[in-house]
N, C-alpha and C positions, 0 to 999 in steps of 0.2 A: 864487064862487071854487071851483067844483066840481073844477077841474083839480088843486087842491092840498088837497083835503079829507082826504087820508090823510097829509099832511105836518105834523108837529108841530115838528120842529127842522130847522136847516140846519147840520149839522156838516161835511158834504161833499156834493157832488152825485153821488157814486158810486152812490147807491141811487135816483136819479131816472130816470124814463123819458124817452125822446126827446120824447114829447108834452108831458110836464110841463115839460121844459126849454124847449121852444119857446114854450109858453104863458107861462112866466115872462119870457122875452125880449120877447114881445109886450106883456106888462103893463108892463115897464120902458120900452119905447118910448112907451106911452100915458101913463104917469106923467110922463115928461119932456115930452111934447107937450101934455098937458092937465092940468097940476098943480091947476087949480081943481076938478077932479072928485075930488080926493083930499085936499083940505085939512082934512077932518074924519075921515079914515080911522082915525086914532089918537086921536080925541077921547076924553078921560077915561081914556086909557091912560098908564101909567107904565112906562118902560123903564129898566132898570139896565144901565149899561155898566161892566163890571169888567175892568180892563186890568192884566196883569202886565208887558206891554212898552209902552214909550212910543210915541207916534205923532203925526203931524201930520194927514195926510189922513183917516185912519180916524176919529179922535176928532171932528174938526171937521165932517166930512161927515155922521156919524151925528147929532151934536148939532143941527146946522142942519136936517138932513133930518127928524128927528123933530118939530121945531118946525113945519116946513112941513106936516106931516101932522096937526097939531093935538094932538100928544102932548107928554109931559114926560120929559126925560132926567135921570137921577141918575147922575153919574159917580163911580166908585170907583177910585182909583189904588192899585194894589198895590205901588207904589214899587219896581218892578223885582224883587220877590221872588215866587216861586211861591206860589199860594194854599195849596198843601198844607203849606207851612212854617208857616202860621198856623192853618189849620183844614181838615178834610177837605172837598174840593170837593163831595162829595155833600151834606154838611150846609150848605155855602154855598148851593147851589142850592135846597135845601129851605127855607132861611130867606128867601132873596130872593123865592121864589114866594109867600110869605105876603103880600107887599105889591105885588110888581111883576106886570105883564102880559106881560113878556118880558125876556130877558137877552141882552145882546150882550157877547161876551168875546173878548179878544185875549190869547193865552196862549203859553207856551213849548211845552207838550206837548199833543198831540191827546187823550190820555187824560184830561186835566183837563176838557176839554169833554164827553167821554163821561160822566164822573162828575158834572159839573154837571147835565147833562140827566137823568141817572138820579135825582138828588135833586129836581129842579125839576118842577113840574106846569104850567109855562108854557114857551113856545118858547124855545130857546137858539139863538143865531145865532153862527156862527164868524166872528169879525172878523180872524182870522189864527191859525195854529198852525204847528207844525214841518212838518206834512204837507200842509196845504191852505190856500188863500186864495180861497175861493169867491166872496166879494163882489167881489174884484178881477177875477176871470175874467168874471163876468157884466158888469161895467162895460166890460171890454175888448171883448167880443163885441157889446155894445150900440153901442159906437163903430164897430166894423167893419160892423154892420148899417146904421148911418146912412150910412156912406161908400159902401158897395157895394149897398145895397138889400136884400141878403141875405148870410148867411155860408155858406149851403149851396153846396158845390162849390168854394169858395175855399180858399186854402192859407195857414195860419198857420205861420210858421217861428220857432221859439225857438232862440236861440243864446246859450250861456253856461253858467252854473252850474245844474245840475239841482236844483230846489228846490220849495218849496211852491207857488209861482206856476206853475211848469212843470206840476206835477201837475194843478192845477185847470184850466189852459188845455187840457191834453190831454183831460180828462174832459168838460168842458163843450163843447169843440169837437167831440168825437166824437158827443156827444148831439145837437148842432145840425147835423151833417152837414158840418163843416168839416175838410178834410184837414190833417194835422199833420206837421210836420218838427221833430225835436228834435236839436240838435247840441251836444254838451257835450265838454269836455276829458276825457281818460281820468282816472278817479278821481273825477270829479264828476258821475257819471251820476244819472239819476232812480231812484226806488225800483223794483226789479224787480217787486214785487207790484202797484204802481200801473200800471206799464207793461203788465203782463199784463192787468189789468182794463180799461185803456184800449183794448187790442187787441181784447178781447171786445166792447166797446161799438162800436168802429170796424167790426168785422165785421157787427154787427147793423144798423148804419146806413150801410153801403156807403161807409165813409171809409177813405182811405189814410193809413197812419202809417209814417214813416221815423224811426228812432232810430239815431244814429251818433255816433262821435267825430271823424269827418272833415268838416271844413268844406267840402271839395271836393264832398261829396254834396249840398250845398245849391245847386241849380241854378235853381230857379224858386219864387217865392213872391209872394203878394199883399201880405202884411204880414210884416215881420221884427220880432221881439220880443226884447228883451234885459233883463237885470236886473243889479244889482250883483254883482261877482264874489265878494264876501264878504257873507253875510247878516248882519242885525243881531244882535249878540251874539257873532259869531264873531271871536275875538281873534287869528286867524292873521295874522302880519305880511304886508302886501301884497307885500313883496319876495320872499316865499317862493313866491308863485303868479303873479306878474306875467308872468314869461317864459312860463309854461304857458298863460296866458289870452290873451296878446297876439294870437295868430293868430285869436282869436274875437271881436275887436273888431268892432262894427257900425259901418260907415263908408260913405262915398259909393261906394267901389269895390264893396263887397258889394251895395249897393242896385242899382247899375248892372248888375252881373253877373246878379242874380236877377230884374231888371226889377220889383222890388217897388214898389208905389205909395206905401206908408207905413211908418213905423217906430213901434214902441211901446216904452215903458219904464214900469214901474209906479212908479218913483221911491221913495226918493231916488236920484238919478243922480250918478255921479261922472264929470264931464266929461273927455273925452279919455282915459278908461280903457276902460270897456266900450262907450262910445259917444262919437262925436266931438261937440264943442260945435257945430260948424257944422251937423251933421245934426239935433241937438236943436232948433236955432233955425230950421230950414228949413221950407218949406211941406209937406214930407213928414212932419213930426213930428205925432203925435197925442197927445203927452204931456199937454197941458193938457185935451184932450177926455177922456182917460182919467180924469184927476183930477176933472173936472166930473161925469163919469158915475158915479163912486163913489157920490155922493149919490142919483142917480136909481135906480141898480141896487139899492142898499140899501133905498131907500124901497119899491121894488116887492117886495122880499123881505119887508119888514115888513107891507106891505099884505096879502100873500098868507098869511103865517103868523100874524100877530097881529091884523090888522084884518078877517080873513076872515069872522068871525061877524057883522060889521055890514054885510057886502056883500050 
């Protein structure tokens, strides 16, 4: 695993090179295609999953995935409370590193992950934070690569609330050579700092990026991606934003207009709000492939970062 020899943690893919990103995608494809070659990759390894936020796909896919790699998972539920309310995350990381070979954490704030990694002497993997969702993005491009043979030169269009998923899709897509379109309602844009960094990566990798508030600027795409209009934990009443988001619904008309082959949604999805039920259940839907690929993508990340010394 020489391609990842200088990687200790995965807090975000922002500091990865194009070569490293492509190597990880290739590894994910191989992990999925030939699982028997990796069934001892985490043998005698213990991974702690510490979650501030509840989950379905993240928890189950990590738990089963670690088992398939021959490892053992210890799940710690923070019961919806930030770690810092109980103990400094630096100290949490230092303590967990006394026993564990890696830490997977799903948190409210990115700084919590930074502090965990500062204290821990073992790899820390971001299972979701307010700024990034790197495991999800790798799973999504894994599915795209399977459907198209390659993601390079294709176009991923994200429509809806600018959030952690959008950020990671932009970064990973730029590193993989996939053109990006991001369309969000006014007031729900992505982070300007992350947009600026993605633009730099895009320039280095000959990728086109369009960021706009106008749905009319979305003219062509290979895949259209959307997410819930309200992120988990956001208590804004739906009625307050429904009118603003309604023009950004992903539906059959938008798919036809852009000639998109497939639609993606990281789930949980709200049927007939951000996406129509009929489209979710159609042959253009990759939602279940994305869910399946969470495990394979995460397994590749753990093989690269935690199992690498045995490779």
